N, C-alpha and C positions, 0 to 999 in steps of 0.2 A: 747735436744734428742729424739729423735721421736720411740714411742714405735709400734712392729709390729702387723698389724692384728690381730685379732682374726681371729685361723681357724674355717672353716667354718663346718657345724651340716650335718646330711640327715633328712629332715623333712620330705618327701615322696617320696615315688616311684612311676617314673613318666609314668612307664610300666604298660603295661596290666597284671594284678594279676590271670588272668582266665588262660594265657600263658607261664609265665616266667618260665624258666627251671632250670636257676645258674643266680649268683648275682655276682660281683668283687664290693668292696668296697675300691677306691682306696687311695693312698694317701692326706692327707688333711682334713681329716675328723675325728672331736674326739667324738663326739654322731652318736649313732643312736637312733635316737626319737620315743615316744611312737606307737607304732600300725603301725610305717612303714611298714616290709614286714608282715603284719597278714594276715590271710586265701589268700596266694598265693597256689593255691590248687595242683598244678604239680612242684614247686619250691624241687628242690632235693639236691643244693649245693649251699652254700658260701664262698666267698673267701674274704679272707682280702689281702692288701696289703705290702708288704715285705719290709723295717720295716711298720709299721702300725701307725696311731697318733689316733686311736680309745681308748678312757679312760671307757668310758659308754654307756653299752646297757640298752635301758631306755625301763620301762614296756611294755609287748606284745610286743614288736618290732618283734620278729619270732613265735608269738605266731598262735596255729592253721593250723598248715602247714603238713599236713598228710604224704607227696610226701617224707619230708626236710630229709635224712640220714647222710649227711656229712657237717661241719661246726668244722672248722680249727679257733679258738677264738685265737687272736693274742698277745703277751707279748705286756705289756701295760695298758691292763682291769683291772680297779681297782673294778668296780661294775655290777654284774649283776641284773636287781631289777626286779621287782613282774613281773610273768606270761612271762618271757622273752623266754622260749621254751615249754611253757605249752602247752599240748596233741600237740607234737610232733612226733607223732605214730612212725615211720618207723626210727626215732633218735635212734642208735645203741652203740655208743661209746663218750664219753664225756671226756677230757682232761682239765681238767682246770688252765689256766697259771697260774704261782707263782706269780704274780701281781693282782690277783685278791685276795681281801678283805673280801667282802662279796656276797653273794648269796643269793637273795632274795625271799618271799614268793612265792611258787606255780611255782620258775622259771623252772624246770623240772617233776615237776606234771603230770601226767598221760602218761609218755613218755611210751608205753607198751612193746616195742620191747629193750629199754635202756638195756644194758648187761655189761656195764663194765662205770665205773666211776672213774676217776683218780683225787684226790684232792690234791696242793700243800698245803707245810707249808708255813706256812703264811697265809692262810686262818683264818680267826676269828669267822666267823658265818653263820650260813645256816639259811634260814627266815622258817615262818609255812606252813608245806605241802610241803618245798622244791623238793625232790624227792619222793615224795608219791604216791602210785597206781602205781610205776614200775615195771611191772608183770614180768619184764625180768631180773631184778637185783641182783641176787646171792651174792653179796660181798659186802661189802663198809670199806674203813680204812678211821679215821677222824685223821689228822693228831696233833699231840699235841698242835699245834697253835691256834686251833678251842676252840673258850671259849663258844660258845656258840650255841646250834640247839633248834630250837621255837620246839612249838606244831606239832604233825604229821610230823615231818621231812621224816622218812622214814615208815610211818604205809601204811598197807595194801599193801606193796612188798611182792608178792605172792611169790617171790622165794631167796626171802634176808633171807643166811643161814647162812650166818658170818660176825659178826661186830667189828670192834678195836674200840673201844674209844678211845677218844684224854684224855690226862692225864690232860688236865687243865680243864676241865668238873668241874661245880659244881652242875648244875643241871642237869639232865634227865629229858626230857622236856615233857607235858601232850601228851601220844599218840603216842611219838619217834617210840616206835620200835612195836606198838601194829601189831593186826593182819597178826603177819611175822612167817613164819616155822622155826625163831633162835632157837635152840636148846638149847645153852651155850653163855655165853657172859661174859665179865670179868669187871667189874664194878671197875675203877679204885679210889686207893686212894684218897681220896680229893673232891669226890661227898659227897654231903651233903642233898642233895633231891632228890629222886625221884616221880615226879609228879604220879600226876590222871593217868589211866590206862597208865600206859608209857610201861609197857609191857603186858596187857591183852588181851588175843585171841594170845598171842605167842606158843609157841611149847618147852618152856624153859624148862629140864628136872631137872636142878642143877642151882643153885644162890646162891653165896657166897656174902651177904650184909658188905661191907669193914665197918670198924671201925668210919670213919668218916661222913658215915650216921647218920643224925640225927633227918630227916622226912621223913616218908614214907604217900604217898596220897591217898585221898580213891579207890579203883579198881585197884590198881597199876598192881598188879596180879592177877587181877580177870579173871575166864576162863582159867588158863592155865593149862590144862587135865594134862598134861603129867608131870606136874611139879612134882619130888618125891624127891628135897630135897634142904633145903632153911636154911641157918643161920642168924641168928637175931641180932646184936647187942644189949646190956642190954640199951643202952642209947637211942634206937630210938624212936620216937615220932608218933603213929598212930595217920592221923587227919579225917578220918571217921571210917565206917565199911566196912564192906564184904571186907576188900584189897586182902582177897583169897577165896572167895566165887568164888565156883564151879573148885578149884584147888581137884579133886577127888582122886586123889595120896597121897597130902599132906593132905585131911583132911581127909584120911582112916589112914593113918598113925599116926598121931595124936591121932588122937579117939583111936587107938591099947593103946598106950602110955599114955592113959587118961588125954593130954593136947587137949588144943587150939592149932593152928595150931602158933597162935604167942607164946607160950609157948613153943613150941614145938622147934622152930627154935632159940629160946634163950638157949635153952638147948645144939642143937646143937653149937651152937657159944661158950658156956663155954666147952666143950669136946674139941673142936677146940684149942681152949686157954690151955687147960691142957696139949695137945697132941704136940703144939708145945714151949710150958714152957722148 
């Protein structure tokens, strides 16, 4: 019994990258290869056939396309690889199809006009700096299927004011939400570690650390100048110094109570426990 021949892949674009305005990916192709449509400076739209056979977008496939405004990803894609849409500075909306499990490092980094991102239930992980420096992104909901967000995932998203975290997260990664205007966040019970600089230089006003957290790494909340209230469970281990350095409101309130910020946070935790008992 003969087997079917493998479906072809898109290896290279044989048109003029300097002038192409749109690209149509026909049926029969499974992979958009590394750098295929990189630096097509006038490329505005990418369309996939329906149904499409594409399952993988490889590293840098659409990287550095400053005019690209529209890409409707087809159902069936499993992986959006590293730097796939890095520096696509006109891309405004991203809807990730339910089939996608992994969004790679830098996949949508520096997409400065990206204001709307829809992530599907079933997504497992977002790579390092996956959506970093997306200056127009105002909110993000991480579905409960997400078990991992990597270093700097939403770092320096200068409009990001609302975040809903996955209940499956165990670690809030290094610098994940640093340098954002985020004023509040619900950290799910189940998170065990808040890594270095996770919320540093954010606009957080109040933070409740859940009982599941056992480790807060150094600089986790450094220079959160507006942070005025925090609860810290008794069992939390601090791995370094300067965790709350530059948190001027916290430092002032703790000082007024004759306590360190850590001691004051634990006192708040005990009071909250007493009130809920």
